[in-house]
N, C-alpha and C positions, 0 to 999 in steps of 0.2 A: 694544402698540405702543411702541417705544423712543422716548426723547426725540429721538434723532437723526432718526428717521423723521418725527416730528411737526414738527421744525424744518425739515426738507427740504420737506415738503408746504406749510408756511406760506410758505417762501421762494419756491417755484416759483409758487404762487398760481393764480389762475383766468383770467389774461389770455391771449388767443390769441397764439401765437408769430409769426403772420404779420402783415404790415402791414395796418392798418385805416385807411380814409380819414379825414382830419381833418374831421369833420362838426360837432363841438361845441367850444366854447371850454372851457378849464380851469374857468372860473367856472361855466359851465352844468353841466358834469359834477359839480362839487363841490356845487352846489345840488340837483341831482337825486339825488345819492347820500346825502342826509341820512336817517338812520335814524329811523323813527317807531315807537317801542316800544309806544306806546298803541294804535295801529292794529293792530300785530302781535298784541298780547295779546287785543284785542277780536276779531280774526279767529279766533284759536285757540279762544277761548271759544264763539264762534258755531258753529264746526264741531262741537265736542263737544256743544253744546246741541242742534243739529239731529239728531245721532245719537241722543242720549237721547230726544228727542221722537219720533223715528221708532219706536224700540223701545217706548215707552210707548203710542203710538197703536195699534201692531200688536198688542200684548198686551191692550190694553183692548177693542178692537173687532176681535177676531181673525176673519179669513177669508182665503182664499188670495190674493185680489186685493190686499187691504191689505198682506199680508205681502210680496207681490211688489214693491209700491211702496216698502215699507220697505227692502227689499234694494237697490233702485235708489238711494234716498236715501242709505243708509248707505255703499254702495260709492262713490258719487260724493263723499261727504264725507270718506271715507278718502283719496280722491284730493286733496281740498282740503287735508287735513292734510299730505299729501305735498308739496303746493305750498308750504306754509308751512315745512315741514322743509327744502325746497330753498333757501328764502331764508335760513334759519338756517345752512345749510351754507356759504353765501356770507358769513356774518357780518353779515347784514342784519336780524336780529331785534332785537338789543339791542346797545348800544354796549359794555356790559360783556361780554367774550367768554366768561367763565365762566358767566354767567347765560344768554347766548345758546346755549351748547352744552348746558347743563342742560335748558333748555326745549325745545331742538331735539330732544334724545333722547326726551323725554316725548311730544312730538307725533309722533315717528317710530314709536312703538310699535305703533299700529294698522296701520301699513303692513307690519310685520314687519321693516323695515330698521333698521339703526343709522345715525344721521346721520353719525357719524364715518367709518364704512365707506363710506357713500354719498359723502361728501366726497372720500375718496381717489380713487375712480374718476371722480367728476364733474369735479374740477379737472383731471385728466389729459385728460378728454374736451374740456374747454374749450381747453386748451393745444394739443392735437394733433388738432383736429377732423377727423374722417373720414379719418384716416391709420392706418397699421398700429400706431401707438402709442396710438391711441384705444381704451380698453378697451370702450366701448360698440359701436364698429365691430367689434371682434374677437368680442364676445359674440354678435352677430347674423350673423356671417359664414356664408354658405351656407344660412341658413334660408329655406325656400320662401316664407314669408309676407312676406319683405322683398325679394322680387324684383319689379321693375316694368319695363315697364307691366303693368297688371293690369286686367281688365274689372271694372265695378262689381259684378257678381255674385260674382266671385272675392274682391273686397275684403270684401263682406258675409259670405261663407262663412268667410273667415279670422277676421273679427271674432266671428262666432257660435261658432266653436270656443273662443275665449277666454271668451265670455259663458256658454257651457254648462259650462265647467269642464274641458273636454277637454285644455286646454293648461296647466292649473294647475301640475302637477308640473314640467314642463319650464320654465315661465316663472319659478317661484319658485326652483328650484334653479339656473337659469341666472344669476340675479342673485347669489345667496348663495354659489355654488360657485366663488369666486375669491379668491386670497390677499389682494388689495387690500381687498375688502369685509370680510374677516374680520380684517384687521390693525388692530385698535382697542385702545385703552388697556385694560389688565387690569381696572381699576376699572369701566369702562363695561361690559365683557363680563360681569363678575360681577353687576353690578346688573341687567342685562338677563336673565341666567339666573335670578336670584332672583325677578324680577318674573314671568316666564312660569311658573316652577315653582310659585310661590305662587298664581298665578291658577288654574293647573290643579288643584292640591290643594284650594283653597278652593271651586272650582266643583263638585268631586265631593263634598266633605264637606257643603257647604251646599246642594247640589242645584240650582245654577243653570248646570250644564254645557250644558243644552239652549239656554239663552240665548246662551252663548258660540258654540255651533255655529251657531245660526240667525241671529244678528245680528252676528257677526264673521267666522267662517270662511267661511260661504257668500257674503256680499257681497265679501269679500276675494278669494276664488278665482274669482269670476265677474265681477261688474260692475266691480270695481276693475281687474282684469287686462284686461278688454275696453277700458276707457277708457284704460289705460296703453298698449295696443297702438295705438289710434287716435292718441293723442298722439305716440307714437314715430314713426309714419308721417308725421304732420303736421309734425314738427319737422325731420326730416332726410332724408326719402325723397321720391322722385319730384320732385327738383329738379336743376338744373344745378350741378354741382360745379366752377364756374369760378373764383369768388372768394368772399371773405367775405360779400358781399351777396347771393349766390345759393345758398349751400349750407345755409342755414337758412331756415325759412319762418315768416312771421307770418300768422296767420289772423284776419281781421276777421269776427266772427260775431255773431249776435244774442245777447241776454242769456242765453236759456235754453240755448243750446249752450255758451256760456262757463261757465255755472253747472254744467253737467253734466260737461263734458270738460276745460275749461281755466280754472278759477277763479284768482283772485289773479294775473292778468297772465300766466298760462302761455301764452296765445295769442300774446303778443308775443315769440316765441322768438328771432327774428333780432335784435331790439333787445337782448335779454338777452345774447346772445353777443357783441355789439359792446361793450356796457357792463355787464358782470356786477356792477358795484358799485351799480347803481341798484336800489333795493328794488321789490318787485312792485307796490306801490301807486302808483308813479310811472311805470310802463312805458307806460301809455296816453298820458300827457303826453309822454313821450320819443318815442313813435311819431308823434304829431302834429307835434312839432318837427322830426323827421327828414324827414317827408314834405314839408316846406317847404324842404328843403336839397338842392340838386343835388349829386351825381347820384343821390341816394338813391331818389327816387320813380321814376326811369327804370330803375334796375337792380334794386332790392330785390325779393325774391320775396314778394309779398303775395297771399294767396289769400282769397277771400270765401266763408266758410261751410265747416263741416266736412262736412255731409251734401250739399253741392252742389259747391262749388269744389274741395275736396280730392279728392272722388271723380273729378271730371273730370281733375284733375292726375295722379291715379294711372293713369288710362286713357291719357293722352297723354304719359306720362313717357318720357324716354330710357331705354334698356335698362340695368338695373343688377342685380347679384346680391349686392352688399354695401352696407353703410353703416348708419348709424343710431345713435340714442341715445334714452334717455328722460331727462326732466328730474327 
Protein backbone atom coordinates (compact mmCIF):
# COMPACT_ATOMS: atom_id res chain seq x y z
CA UNK A 1 0.00 0.00 0.00
CA UNK A 2 1.39 3.40 -0.90
CA UNK A 3 1.79 6.18 1.64
CA UNK A 4 -0.80 8.16 -0.32
CA UNK A 5 -3.36 5.37 0.04
CA UNK A 6 -2.68 5.09 3.79
CA UNK A 7 -3.01 8.85 4.24
CA UNK A 8 -6.24 8.96 2.25
CA UNK A 9 -7.77 6.11 4.26
CA UNK A 10 -6.85 7.79 7.55
CA UNK A 11 -8.20 11.13 6.39
CA UNK A 12 -11.55 9.73 5.25
CA UNK A 13 -11.97 7.81 8.50
CA UNK A 14 -14.89 5.72 9.71
CA UNK A 15 -17.61 8.33 10.25
CA UNK A 16 -20.92 8.03 8.41
CA UNK A 17 -21.28 10.66 5.70
CA UNK A 18 -24.97 11.19 6.48
CA UNK A 19 -26.36 13.28 9.31
CA UNK A 20 -26.62 11.57 12.69
CA UNK A 21 -29.04 12.88 15.35
CA UNK A 22 -27.33 14.81 18.13
CA UNK A 23 -27.89 12.29 20.91
CA UNK A 24 -24.81 12.83 23.09
CA UNK A 25 -22.76 15.80 24.19
CA UNK A 26 -19.13 16.14 23.09
CA UNK A 27 -18.07 15.47 26.67
CA UNK A 28 -20.08 12.24 26.82
CA UNK A 29 -18.61 11.07 23.53
CA UNK A 30 -15.10 11.94 24.69
CA UNK A 31 -15.58 10.02 27.93
CA UNK A 32 -17.02 6.93 26.24
CA UNK A 33 -14.24 6.91 23.64
CA UNK A 34 -11.40 6.44 26.12
CA UNK A 35 -9.15 3.51 25.14
CA UNK A 36 -8.60 0.78 27.73
CA UNK A 37 -5.51 -1.11 26.56
CA UNK A 38 -5.43 -3.27 29.72
CA UNK A 39 -8.91 -4.66 29.01
CA UNK A 40 -8.06 -5.09 25.36
CA UNK A 41 -4.92 -7.08 26.13
CA UNK A 42 -6.71 -9.19 28.74
CA UNK A 43 -9.52 -9.95 26.27
CA UNK A 44 -7.04 -11.09 23.60
CA UNK A 45 -5.16 -13.29 26.10
CA UNK A 46 -8.46 -14.79 27.26
CA UNK A 47 -9.53 -15.69 23.71
CA UNK A 48 -6.20 -17.37 22.88
CA UNK A 49 -6.27 -19.17 26.24
CA UNK A 50 -9.75 -20.56 25.59
CA UNK A 51 -8.62 -21.86 22.21
CA UNK A 52 -5.57 -23.52 23.79
CA UNK A 53 -7.71 -25.03 26.54
CA UNK A 54 -10.18 -26.45 24.02
CA UNK A 55 -7.35 -28.10 22.07
CA UNK A 56 -5.77 -29.53 25.23
CA UNK A 57 -9.05 -30.94 26.57
CA UNK A 58 -9.94 -32.48 23.21
CA UNK A 59 -6.54 -34.09 22.78
CA UNK A 60 -6.38 -35.28 26.39
CA UNK A 61 -9.87 -36.83 26.53
CA UNK A 62 -10.45 -37.51 22.86
CA UNK A 63 -13.87 -38.61 21.65
CA UNK A 64 -16.12 -37.30 18.85
CA UNK A 65 -18.42 -35.35 21.18
CA UNK A 66 -15.58 -33.57 22.96
CA UNK A 67 -14.00 -32.77 19.59
CA UNK A 68 -17.28 -31.33 18.29
CA UNK A 69 -17.54 -29.13 21.39
CA UNK A 70 -13.92 -28.05 20.88
CA UNK A 71 -14.70 -27.03 17.29
CA UNK A 72 -17.63 -24.92 18.52
CA UNK A 73 -15.51 -23.27 21.21
CA UNK A 74 -12.58 -22.60 18.87
CA UNK A 75 -14.76 -21.32 16.03
CA UNK A 76 -16.58 -18.97 18.38
CA UNK A 77 -13.29 -17.75 19.89
CA UNK A 78 -11.86 -17.05 16.43
CA UNK A 79 -14.98 -14.93 16.08
CA UNK A 80 -14.07 -13.28 19.39
CA UNK A 81 -10.58 -12.49 18.09
CA UNK A 82 -12.22 -11.06 15.00
CA UNK A 83 -14.25 -8.77 17.25
CA UNK A 84 -11.08 -7.50 18.91
CA UNK A 85 -9.40 -7.12 15.52
CA UNK A 86 -12.39 -5.00 14.54
CA UNK A 87 -11.76 -2.69 17.51
CA UNK A 88 -8.09 -2.45 16.57
CA UNK A 89 -9.10 -1.60 13.02
CA UNK A 90 -10.91 1.41 14.51
CA UNK A 91 -7.74 2.28 16.48
CA UNK A 92 -9.48 1.37 19.76
CA UNK A 93 -6.99 -1.22 21.03
CA UNK A 94 -4.04 0.95 22.05
CA UNK A 95 -3.40 4.68 22.02
CA UNK A 96 -0.07 4.02 20.30
CA UNK A 97 -1.15 3.34 16.73
CA UNK A 98 1.92 1.34 15.79
CA UNK A 99 1.34 -0.99 18.73
CA UNK A 100 -2.37 -1.04 17.95
CA UNK A 101 -1.75 -2.17 14.37
CA UNK A 102 0.96 -4.68 15.34
CA UNK A 103 -1.26 -6.44 17.88
CA UNK A 104 -4.26 -6.08 15.58
CA UNK A 105 -2.48 -8.00 12.84
CA UNK A 106 -1.51 -10.77 15.28
CA UNK A 107 -5.04 -11.33 16.57
CA UNK A 108 -6.34 -11.21 13.00
CA UNK A 109 -4.19 -14.18 11.91
CA UNK A 110 -6.58 -16.94 13.13
CA UNK A 111 -9.40 -15.34 11.09
CA UNK A 112 -7.19 -15.47 7.95
CA UNK A 113 -7.79 -11.74 7.42
CA UNK A 114 -5.33 -8.89 7.48
CA UNK A 115 -6.46 -6.14 9.84
CA UNK A 116 -5.14 -3.49 7.46
CA UNK A 117 -7.04 -4.97 4.53
CA UNK A 118 -10.16 -5.32 6.64
CA UNK A 119 -9.82 -1.68 7.70
CA UNK A 120 -9.80 -0.58 4.06
CA UNK A 121 -13.20 -2.09 3.32
CA UNK A 122 -14.68 -1.56 6.76
CA UNK A 123 -14.08 2.19 6.87
CA UNK A 124 -15.68 2.50 3.43
CA UNK A 125 -18.62 0.47 4.75
CA UNK A 126 -19.04 2.90 7.63
CA UNK A 127 -18.88 5.97 5.41
CA UNK A 128 -21.12 4.66 2.62
CA UNK A 129 -23.42 2.34 4.57
CA UNK A 130 -25.74 0.24 2.37
CA UNK A 131 -24.98 2.19 -0.80
CA UNK A 132 -23.32 1.26 -4.09
CA UNK A 133 -20.06 2.54 -2.62
CA UNK A 134 -20.30 0.18 0.36
CA UNK A 135 -17.91 -2.73 -0.41
CA UNK A 136 -19.82 -5.10 1.90
CA UNK A 137 -23.07 -4.30 0.10
CA UNK A 138 -21.42 -4.97 -3.27
CA UNK A 139 -19.86 -8.22 -2.07
CA UNK A 140 -23.22 -9.71 -1.06
CA UNK A 141 -25.18 -8.29 -3.98
CA UNK A 142 -27.42 -10.92 -5.54
CA UNK A 143 -26.58 -13.72 -3.09
CA UNK A 144 -29.65 -15.83 -2.33
CA UNK A 145 -28.86 -16.13 1.39
CA UNK A 146 -29.21 -12.36 1.78
CA UNK A 147 -32.69 -12.12 0.30
CA UNK A 148 -35.52 -11.42 2.76
CA UNK A 149 -38.19 -12.08 3.95
CA UNK A 150 -37.24 -15.69 4.59
CA UNK A 151 -39.02 -18.40 6.56
CA UNK A 152 -37.32 -19.72 9.73
CA UNK A 153 -36.61 -23.02 8.01
CA UNK A 154 -34.90 -21.22 5.14
CA UNK A 155 -32.72 -19.19 7.53
CA UNK A 156 -31.76 -22.43 9.33
CA UNK A 157 -30.89 -24.13 6.04
CA UNK A 158 -28.74 -21.18 4.95
CA UNK A 159 -26.89 -21.25 8.26
CA UNK A 160 -26.38 -25.01 8.08
CA UNK A 161 -24.73 -24.64 4.67
CA UNK A 162 -22.09 -22.45 6.29
CA UNK A 163 -21.83 -24.70 9.35
CA UNK A 164 -21.31 -27.78 7.17
CA UNK A 165 -18.52 -26.14 5.21
CA UNK A 166 -20.44 -26.14 1.92
CA UNK A 167 -20.06 -22.36 1.65
CA UNK A 168 -16.47 -22.15 2.86
CA UNK A 169 -14.79 -21.56 -0.51
CA UNK A 170 -17.20 -18.87 -1.69
CA UNK A 171 -17.27 -17.19 1.75
CA UNK A 172 -13.48 -16.99 2.11
CA UNK A 173 -12.72 -16.04 -1.49
CA UNK A 174 -15.56 -13.50 -1.45
CA UNK A 175 -13.81 -11.64 1.33
CA UNK A 176 -10.22 -11.93 0.12
CA UNK A 177 -10.84 -11.54 -3.61
CA UNK A 178 -11.02 -7.75 -3.80
CA UNK A 179 -8.32 -5.16 -4.32
CA UNK A 180 -9.14 -3.20 -1.13
CA UNK A 181 -8.58 -6.21 1.11
CA UNK A 182 -5.31 -7.05 -0.64
CA UNK A 183 -4.06 -3.44 -0.66
CA UNK A 184 -1.90 -3.61 2.46
CA UNK A 185 1.61 -2.46 3.31
CA UNK A 186 4.33 -4.58 1.73
CA UNK A 187 5.90 -5.26 5.14
CA UNK A 188 2.59 -6.57 6.49
CA UNK A 189 2.04 -8.74 3.41
CA UNK A 190 5.55 -10.22 3.69
CA UNK A 191 5.15 -10.87 7.42
CA UNK A 192 1.83 -12.65 6.87
CA UNK A 193 3.28 -14.75 4.05
CA UNK A 194 6.28 -15.68 6.18
CA UNK A 195 4.07 -16.65 9.14
CA UNK A 196 1.72 -18.89 7.16
CA UNK A 197 4.59 -20.48 5.17
CA UNK A 198 6.60 -21.12 8.33
CA UNK A 199 3.54 -22.58 10.06
CA UNK A 200 2.91 -24.92 7.13
CA UNK A 201 6.51 -26.12 6.90
CA UNK A 202 6.87 -26.52 10.67
CA UNK A 203 3.60 -28.44 10.92
CA UNK A 204 4.79 -30.93 8.28
CA UNK A 205 8.37 -31.27 9.58
CA UNK A 206 7.38 -31.53 13.25
CA UNK A 207 4.25 -33.56 12.57
CA UNK A 208 1.52 -31.33 14.03
CA UNK A 209 -0.26 -30.69 10.73
CA UNK A 210 -3.25 -32.72 11.92
CA UNK A 211 -3.69 -30.32 14.86
CA UNK A 212 -3.70 -27.38 12.44
CA UNK A 213 -6.31 -29.10 10.32
CA UNK A 214 -8.52 -30.27 13.20
CA UNK A 215 -8.30 -27.21 15.44
CA UNK A 216 -7.95 -24.31 13.04
CA UNK A 217 -9.04 -25.11 9.48
CA UNK A 218 -12.16 -27.07 10.47
CA UNK A 219 -13.46 -24.53 13.05
CA UNK A 220 -12.60 -21.64 10.72
CA UNK A 221 -14.41 -23.10 7.72
CA UNK A 222 -17.49 -24.24 9.63
CA UNK A 223 -18.42 -22.66 12.97
CA UNK A 224 -16.68 -19.35 12.37
CA UNK A 225 -18.29 -18.84 8.96
CA UNK A 226 -21.73 -19.84 10.27
CA UNK A 227 -21.42 -17.33 13.11
CA UNK A 228 -20.20 -14.67 10.69
CA UNK A 229 -23.25 -15.28 8.50
CA UNK A 230 -25.65 -14.95 11.45
CA UNK A 231 -23.90 -11.74 12.50
CA UNK A 232 -24.00 -10.27 9.01
CA UNK A 233 -27.75 -10.85 8.81
CA UNK A 234 -28.24 -9.44 12.31
CA UNK A 235 -26.24 -6.33 11.57
CA UNK A 236 -27.78 -5.03 8.34
CA UNK A 237 -30.48 -7.30 6.96
CA UNK A 238 -34.23 -7.56 7.45
CA UNK A 239 -34.36 -3.92 8.60
CA UNK A 240 -35.99 -0.77 7.25
CA UNK A 241 -33.42 1.26 5.34
CA UNK A 242 -35.03 4.60 6.13
CA UNK A 243 -32.44 6.42 8.24
CA UNK A 244 -29.31 5.87 10.31
CA UNK A 245 -31.36 4.61 13.30
CA UNK A 246 -33.08 1.81 11.38
CA UNK A 247 -30.55 0.47 8.86
CA UNK A 248 -28.39 -1.25 11.49
CA UNK A 249 -29.63 -3.55 14.25
CA UNK A 250 -28.76 -3.92 17.90
CA UNK A 251 -29.53 -7.35 19.39
CA UNK A 252 -30.17 -7.55 23.12
CA UNK A 253 -29.45 -11.19 23.89
CA UNK A 254 -28.68 -13.51 26.82
CA UNK A 255 -25.04 -14.03 27.75
CA UNK A 256 -24.65 -17.41 26.06
CA UNK A 257 -25.85 -16.04 22.71
CA UNK A 258 -23.52 -13.06 22.98
CA UNK A 259 -20.60 -15.30 23.97
CA UNK A 260 -21.20 -17.54 20.98
CA UNK A 261 -22.22 -15.04 18.29
CA UNK A 262 -21.47 -11.47 19.33
CA UNK A 263 -18.78 -11.16 22.03
CA UNK A 264 -17.11 -7.91 23.00
CA UNK A 265 -20.08 -5.69 22.18
CA UNK A 266 -20.67 -6.87 18.62
CA UNK A 267 -24.39 -7.10 19.35
CA UNK A 268 -24.55 -3.31 19.79
CA UNK A 269 -24.02 -2.75 16.10
CA UNK A 270 -26.31 0.24 15.69
CA UNK A 271 -24.53 2.09 18.48
CA UNK A 272 -21.20 1.21 16.90
CA UNK A 273 -22.21 2.73 13.56
CA UNK A 274 -23.40 5.90 15.25
CA UNK A 275 -20.26 6.26 17.39
CA UNK A 276 -17.44 4.12 15.92
CA UNK A 277 -14.89 5.73 18.26
CA UNK A 278 -16.41 4.05 21.32
CA UNK A 279 -14.45 0.89 22.29
CA UNK A 280 -16.30 -2.41 22.45
CA UNK A 281 -16.10 -2.47 26.27
CA UNK A 282 -18.25 0.68 26.53
CA UNK A 283 -20.95 -0.14 23.97
CA UNK A 284 -23.37 -1.62 26.52
CA UNK A 285 -23.08 1.58 28.55
CA UNK A 286 -23.60 3.62 25.38
CA UNK A 287 -26.71 1.59 24.56
CA UNK A 288 -28.26 2.23 27.98
CA UNK A 289 -27.53 5.93 27.68
CA UNK A 290 -29.07 6.22 24.23
CA UNK A 291 -32.18 4.30 25.26
CA UNK A 292 -32.89 7.13 27.68
CA UNK A 293 -32.63 9.79 24.95
CA UNK A 294 -35.50 10.56 22.60
CA UNK A 295 -36.05 9.76 19.81
CA UNK A 296 -33.63 6.83 20.00
CA UNK A 297 -35.82 4.26 21.83
CA UNK A 298 -38.79 5.10 19.56
CA UNK A 299 -36.92 4.70 16.26
CA UNK A 300 -33.83 2.55 16.82
CA UNK A 301 -34.01 -1.02 15.53
CA UNK A 302 -33.50 -3.15 18.63
CA UNK A 303 -34.15 -6.90 18.42
CA UNK A 304 -34.33 -9.28 21.38
CA UNK A 305 -32.48 -12.54 20.85
CA UNK A 306 -30.60 -14.08 17.91
CA UNK A 307 -32.51 -17.36 17.92
CA UNK A 308 -35.88 -15.75 18.56
CA UNK A 309 -36.26 -12.08 17.67
CA UNK A 310 -33.86 -12.12 14.72
CA UNK A 311 -35.59 -15.13 13.18
CA UNK A 312 -38.95 -13.33 13.48
CA UNK A 313 -37.44 -10.22 11.90
CA UNK A 314 -36.19 -12.28 8.96
CA UNK A 315 -39.65 -13.74 8.38
CA UNK A 316 -41.44 -10.40 8.62
CA UNK A 317 -38.85 -8.27 6.82
CA UNK A 318 -39.61 -6.03 3.87
CA UNK A 319 -38.51 -7.57 0.58
CA UNK A 320 -34.86 -7.04 -0.24
CA UNK A 321 -32.33 -8.62 -2.56
CA UNK A 322 -29.28 -6.62 -1.57
CA UNK A 323 -27.46 -5.17 1.44
CA UNK A 324 -25.23 -6.25 4.15
CA UNK A 325 -22.00 -6.25 6.03
CA UNK A 326 -19.94 -8.15 8.46
CA UNK A 327 -18.13 -6.43 11.37
